[in-house]
N, C-alpha and C positions, 0 to 999 in steps of 0.2 A: 146857458144864456150867452156867455161870451162867444161861443162858437158861432151862434146865429149872427151876432154882430160882426164877427170877422168875415164870415161868408158874405154878409150883406155889404161890407166895405169892399171886399174883393169884387163882388158883382158890380158895385158902383164904379170901381176903378176899371174893370174890364169893359164896362159899358162906355165909359168916357174915352178909353183908348180906341175902342171900335168906332165911336163917333168921330174922333179926330182922323182916323184912317179913312173913313167914308167921305168926310168933308174934303180932306186933302185929295183923295182920288178924283172926286168930282171936279175940283178946281184944277188939278194937274191936267186932267183930260180936256177941260174947257179952255184953259188959258196957257197951259204949258208950265213947266217947272219954274223957269226964269221969271215969268210974269205973275206968279202966285206968291203972295206975301203971307207971312204967318198971321198978321191981324185978320186977314180975310178968312184964313182957315179956322181960327178960333171963333170968329163971328158965325161962320156957317155951321160949325159944330155946336155952338151954343155953350161954349166953355170959356174959361179964363185963359189968358196967356200963360199964367202960372201952371195951369193944368197941362198945357202942351209941354212945357219944360219939365214937368214932373214925370211925364211918360217918355219923352224923347229929348235927345241932346240938342235938337234944332231941326230946321227944315230938311236938311240932308238925311238925318236919321229917320224922320217921319216919311220921307220919300222912299227910303230903303224898306221901311215897313209896308208901304203901299205896294212896292214891287214884289216883296216876298208874298204878300197876300194874293196878288194876282198870279204869281207863279204857282203857289199852292193850289189855287182854284183850277188852273190849267191841269196840273198833275192829278188832282182829284177827278176831273172829268175823264182823263185818260185811264186812270186806275179803275174807274167805275164801269168801264167797258167789259162785257162778258166775253172772255176769250177761251173759256173752258171748251175743250174738244177741238179747238182750231189748231191748224199747223202753225209753227212759229212764224212763217211768212204771212199767213192770214192774220195772225194776232198783231204783227207789226203794222200791217196795212190798216187794220181796224183801229189800232192805237193812233196811227197817223191821221185817220179821219177824225178821231176824237180831238186831236190837237187842233186841227183846222177849224172844227166846230167851236171849240173853246175860245179860239182867237177871234171869233166873230163878236164876242161881247163888246159893246160900244166902248171905244177908247183903249181897249186892251192892247191892240197891236202897237198903237202909238206909245203907250206907257212902257211896254216890255221891249220893244224893238227899236224905238227911236229915242225916247227920253232917257231910259235907263242907261244905255251905253254912253250917252253924252254926259251923264251926271255921276254915276257910280263908278268907282275904280274897278278895273277888270277882275281883280281877285275877289271882290265882293260879289260881282255878277256870277263868277264861276262857283262861288260858295252857294249862292242861291240856286243856281242851275243844278249843281251836284245833289242838292237836297230835294229837288222837285222834278221837273220834266227831264232833265239830263239823266237823272238816275233811272227813271222809267224807261227811257230809250236804251240806255246801256244794258239794263236788265233784259229788255226784249231781244237785243242783239245777242247777248250771252245765251239766252234760252234758245235762240235760233242756231247756236253753234258757230257763230261768226268769230273768226280769229281777229285779234286786235279790236275787241269791242269798244274799249275806251276811246282810242283815237277816232275810230269810225263813227262812234256815236256823236262825237263833237262835230265831225264833218257832216253827218246826216242831219244833225240839229241845225246847222247853218242852212242846209237846203230847206228844211221845214220853215225856218224863220223867213228865208227869202220868199218862199211860196206864200206865207201868211201876209208878208208885206205887199207882194204883187196883187194878191186877191183883194186886200184892203184898199189898194189904189185903183181897183176896178178891172184888173186882168181877169180873163175867163177862168173861173174856178176849176172847171173840168179839165182844161188843158194842163194847168199846173198840177192838179191832182194826178193825172195820168203820168206826167213826167216823174213825180215822186214814186208812183207805183213801179215804174220801170227801174228806178234807182234802187228801191228796196228789193225787188226781185233779183236784180243783179248782185246784190250783196249776199243774199241768202242761199244762193246756189250751192 
């Protein structure tokens, strides 16, 4: 009987944490980090301020959780791509396409590429990237036999980010995609 209550308490706790992350994400996308106040977050999540501080150290910690969730969602979309039987170059190209598609989620580009670098310390961003999309890109470069996969994945990641920003701001997707393809093809030779 006690196990059922523990699971139930954990489920309630997980649900509350998820509600806070969802509410914070919505508000950070709509209003930006600076203009979003914790009372607004708890009101939108339908929880108490005490619940927020039970799960997070404050707004910065909650923001980091939102960014981690977004980065995990991007990595999951990339990893879901079927690359079986593809050449390493084709797999990298397909993974790049998945990244650009994942970045189309409303508000995601703003959160990951505008707000996060302005709010989170570089070492925290690097930690999140190493556990999510940066890892997938580096793994892809290693699989392609690229020397210096670590530094090159950081440089290529910056190119992908710049492409996502340009597309988000209305630049022609196909032009930027084509440029990324040329860059990847040049790396994998």
